N, C-alpha and C positions, 0 to 999 in steps of 0.2 A: 307474123312473126314468130320464132321460136323463142321459147322459154331460155335465158342464158346470154345473149343475144343482147348487148348494151348500145341504147344509142344514147345521144345527149337531146337535154328537152329544147325547148324554145324558149327558153326562160333567161332573157338577155344579160341580164349583169351577173346569171349565175354560171359560171362556165363550167364548175366542177361540180354540177348537177346532172347525174344519170339516171334515166327512166330504162328499167331491167323488165323483160317481158313485155308486159300489156302496157303504153305509153299513159295509161288511165291509173291504173292501181298498184303500178310497182315503182319503186324507186332509191335512192342510194345518194347521199348529201354527208359530205365533209364541213363543215359547220364549227362555229365555235356555239357552247352549252353552258347556261350556269351551271357550275357544279352542283348546285344544291338543289337542280331538278334532274337531277340523275340519282333514279330509283335505287340502281344495285351500283355500289360501289366498287364492285371485283369487276365491273364492266371496264373500270379508267383507271387500273391500277396503272401506278408509271406515268400517267397521262398530263403531260404540260398544262400548268395552271396558268393565265395571266394576272396580273394585280387589282383586276375587276371581276375574279372568279369566276371566270370563261374559261373551259375544258376545250380542248381539241379534240372534236370526236368526228368519227364517221357512224350515220346513222341510217341503216336499210329499211327498207318495209316490203311488204309483198300483200297484197290482194287488201291492201288497207289497213294492216295492222304491221307496227315494227316487230322486224325478224330478228334484228341482231343492232348492238352497238358496241362500238368500241374506239379503246382510248388511240390516238395518232400520236403514234411515238415521232415520228419523222416534223422537228420543229422548222425546218428550213421553207416547208410552205406551210405557211400558216391561214386556214383559211378566211376567207374575205365575207363573210356571212355570219349574224348569228340566228340560230333556230330557237323558238320559243314556241310553248303550246298555246293553241287558240284561247283567247282571252274568254274570263269569265266575266260579264258586264252583273254584279250583284245588286244594285239596286237604279232602275230607271225609269223614266216616265214616257212612255211610245205613247202615250194615247194622246199628250198635250204637245209634245215637242213639235217646233218650226211654229208655233200659233204666236212668237213673239210679236209679230205684225198685226195682228187681231187684235190683240190683248197685252199692249208693252207694259213697262212696270219703272218708268225712267228714274223712279225716284229709289230704286236698287231697295227698297225697305222689306220686312218680311211681312207687315199688314196691307203694302202697298199689293203686294204680289199675290196674298192671299184672296182678297177685294179681286184682282184682274184673274186669276185663275177660276174663282166663282160665276163672275160673267163670261169667260171665254169655254167655260162647262154647259152652262144655259143657254148659251145659242149656236153652238158647234153643229156644224149638218152630220149626217154619215160619211158624205164624201171629206170632208174636213178631218174626221178621225179615220178613214180608213189610209189618207195621204198622212197624216203625222204620222199612223204605224209603218205603211210600207217605207217611207222615205227612209224611218229609221231603222229597219229592218237591212234594206239596201246599204247604208253605209257601215252599218256593224258588220256586214258582211266580208264588204272588201277591205275594211280596216282591221281584223281579224278576229272579229268577236264570234263563241261558237256556240256561248250561251246568256241566256240575260233574262234575269227577274224582273220583271216590271209593275209597280204597282199601277193602277188603273182606279180615276176615280170612279162610283160605282152606287153612289146615294139620290142621281136624278130619277127620271119617271123611264129613261131609255136603257139605265142601266140591267135590265136582262136580256134586251134586243143588244146591247155591246157586249155582254159575255159570249153571245151564239157568234156573233161577227167576228171574237175571237179565238174563239175556238176555229172557225173555218180558215183564221189564219196561220193557228200553230199548224193545222192538218197543210194547210199550203206548203210553210216552209220546215217541218219535220224534219227533212233528209239536209236542212243545210243550218238552222240555227235550233238551238234547244231553248222553248221558251214556258215561263213559268209565271204566272200571275197571282197578285195581289189584290184583293178588293180592299181600295183605299174608303174609307168611310167615317163620318162622326163616332164614337164611341159608342154614344147611347143608342143607335141604328142600329143595333146587334141585339138590341131588348124588344124591337118589335117584331110583328107578323113577317111585314116583307124582310127585315134581317133574317129572319129564321129561314125562311125560302133562300134566299141569296147565299146563306152559307150552304145552306146544303148541297146547292149546283158548284160552288167553288168547292166542297170537300168532295164532290163526285168526279170532277175534272182534276183532280189531285194541284189543287193550286191552295194560296194561303187567306187568310183573313188579316184582316188590317186595321187603323185605326190611328189616332194621334192623340196623344197627350205633351200638352205644351202649356205650360203657365201663361197667364196668371189660371186655376180652375180649382172647382169647387172637390175638398178634397174627399168628401164622404159621398158627394155624388159621383165622381169619379173612379173611386174604388170600387164601388156598388158595378158599374158599367164595366172596369176593369175586369173585376171579378165574373161578371156574367161572359162577360168573351171567354178569357181562359178556360171557363168550364163546359163551354158552348164547343168552343177546338179538341177539349179534350174527347166529349161524347161522340164529336165527330172526326173523332181522330184527323184534324187538319192543323197545321202549322199557322202560327202566328209572326210576321212581321210589322213592327210598329214605329210610326215614325213619332220619335219620344225626346223629349227634352233637346227640343231646334230652338234654343232661345240662349239671350246672355243675361237670362235675371234666374232668381231660384233655382242656385244649380242643384243640378242631378233631381229635381223636383219625382219629378216622373219614374225616375229608377226608383227611387225609396219607396214609392206608393207600390211599382211594381213587385216589390221585393215581400213589401209587406202583404201582398195579394196570394204570392207562392208559398208566404207560410201558413198559409190556410186553404190551401187547396192541393191535391196531388196531383201533381202534372208529369204527362207523359211526353208531351208534344214537345215540337222544337219551337223556341222564342226567340227571335232575332230583334234587337235593338236597333234602329238605324238611325243615323246623325248622333244622338248623345254626347250632343254641343257641349253642352254648359257644363259637364261633365270636370271638364278642361280646368272651369276656371275656381273648381275647391282647392282645398290644400292636400298634400303629398298625403299625408296620414289620412284624409278621408277617403281618398281615391283609394289608395291601398286596400282599406277596409272595403270598399264598396263592391271594387276587383274582386276580392277574393269572395263575397257573399255570390256576385256575379260566375263565378266559374264553380261553384258548389251548385248553384241553379242551371248549371252549362247552359246559360243565355250565349247567344253569339252577337258580335256587333259590327255593323255597316257604317264603317266614317266616313264620311261627302267633305271631302275638305275645299272643293271648290266651290259649290254653292254657299257651304256655311261663311266661307271667306268675303263671301259678295253679299251675302243678304244679313250678315249678323256682326254685331261689335259698332254700330253703327251709330254716329251722333251726329246731329245739325253742326255743318262747319268745325269737325273738332276729328282728329286721327285717334282712336283709341290703340293705347299700344296691347293691351291684353283680349283676346281675341277667342269666343270660344272654339274649342273645336277637339273634338271625342281625343282622351288622353292614350292612344295609341300604344306605346312604349308599356304605360303601365298596367295596361288591359293584357297586352302579352306575356308580362313578368309575371301575371298572376293565374295566367293558364287560357285566357279568354281567347276564343277564335275571332281575329279580327281582320275584317276585309275591307277595302277602300273602293266605292264607286263612283260611277262619274256623274249619277243621277238627272238634273234639270239639262235641256239641252234647246235651246233657243226661243226661252217661254220666257212666262213672267216673272218664273223664280230665279232662271240665269240666263241669261242673253248670249253666252259665248259657247262653245265646246262642239263637236260633231261625230259621236260615238266613236273615236279615237283612242284604244287604251294605250298607245305608245304615247299621246298628245297626254294623257290623264298622268300617267306615270312622270314626267316630264313638270307638267305644272305641282303636282304634290310633292315633288320633291323640296322647293324652298318653303312648302305651308306647313306641311309635317314633318321634315327631315327624313323619308325615306328615301333610301338610296338601296338599288338596286343589286350590288354589287355586298350587300348584307342580307341573307338566308332572311331575317326579320324584317328587311325594307322591300325584299322582292313576293314575299308570302301574302301579303294582302293583295295581290294583284292578281295572283296566279293558285298556290295549292288551297290557300284558304276560302277566295272565292269560290273554288269548285266546293267546300266541305261548306259551305254556307249555304250552296245549293242542293247540297246531297247527291253529287254527280257521282256515277260508276268510275271515271276516270277522274283522278285528282290533278293530273297535267305533270307528275311525271313521267319522265322519260324509261322508258327499260321496256324490254320483251314481252309483248301480246299489248301493249298498250295502243292505241289507235292512233294511226298516221293522222293526225290534226294537227297543224304548224303553221307558224308564220315564218318564212323567211326573210331578214333584214338585209339590203346591200349596206352591211357597215362592219366595223372588224373591233367597236368598242361600244362600250353602254352610252359613253358623254358622247360621242359620235350619231348615236342613234337615237339618242334626247335634242341634241342640239339640233341636226338638220332635219327635213322632212327625208327621210330614207325612204329609197324605195322597197316596194315589199311585195313577195308574194305568198299566195295563202294556197293551201293542202286542205280541202278536205277529204277524209275517210281515203286519203292516198291518191287524192286528184286534183292538179294545179285548178285554180280559178283563174282560167285563161280571160276569162269575159266576165262585164258586169253585168247581173241579173236585168234586162232589157224591162224599162219601164218607161215613157216617153213623155211622161207626166213632168220628170223634171230632169235639170243634169246635175250628176255628180260628178266634183272637183276632186281625184285622186288619182294616184301616180297610176296606179293601175287601169284609169281609163284611156 
């Protein structure tokens, strides 16, 4: 086929999708694109924008890279698809996903989840670990996720061999999903000889050190452990992602301790605060004060509304009106980068979810009041998540950006989030027409 000859693709619902030249690396789409995700405003000057902030745009790509973006002036033919960048999952646990059947948490409490998690970790086999990881990645791929940061339980006898397995998985999936891992261990583990060895391995792989700071804790002991972790991470030039203040008591106790540590050490690495749930229980003045200190220290935040809403704020036979959740808008106003993650999937910490970013957005709307037609409501799922992972592409559409898309068969945000819209995924300019082959399980997805 000669370059320049246009042929229609076999995408059933997208009749206005054309492939140009090679049917696998180039294409042209008329679609609705969120105005806040268009990098160069000059590309869409004079273009119609609907009430939900969606612009009428034509996007063309060649050899896996966006070659042009043009606003559509003709409004008589409104596109019937929404074009989005492949999503970034900033906080997952792919090592324990789909383990609910082995270690359920029927009470739904944090304490029961922790006990079930420890039991599952001690008993799980390499086969079960690989099953969780592969099923997670297959679902993520067909649902439109292009990058994942996953915390990995790493405090047992199999930790080192588990990380070797993870590196093999990363190599296998390198062309489909970018993977970044966080070693999740008790905070004081990093002070041990085994902790030093693991930290060196994690740093060599370009991954992150992690830990948990949740009340009640011994302030003096925890301060010492946290200080050692920050110093260790800086020595190894290795970033940190902490589970911090995932609690409904002692609001922001862990965050305050972290800020005290940072007052005493020169920090040159990136630190992400995951959860930060109890901070939302503080008074507005205290939230604003802490948020400004976080911004000065360049701390980043991953809010996790689904798991927090399930686990926290519980009291026997009583529905509490005040629920702990990271104060997303106040943090954004202070200049803190905030993203939203899906966290646990079908395990003791959260029994639902399925690595679907559109589903995550829909669930988050009523919990966190994040509206995708607002820039600050959409950014936690797109550009901010890319920033958290320090990805080369921030998810903005402009000439030269990679052709990594999701195409939703919907003409509005409300329809896309209310219905199970058909979707097509474009990976490096190629349509993902077939699911990855895995005979061990069957995925329930509109692309199957």
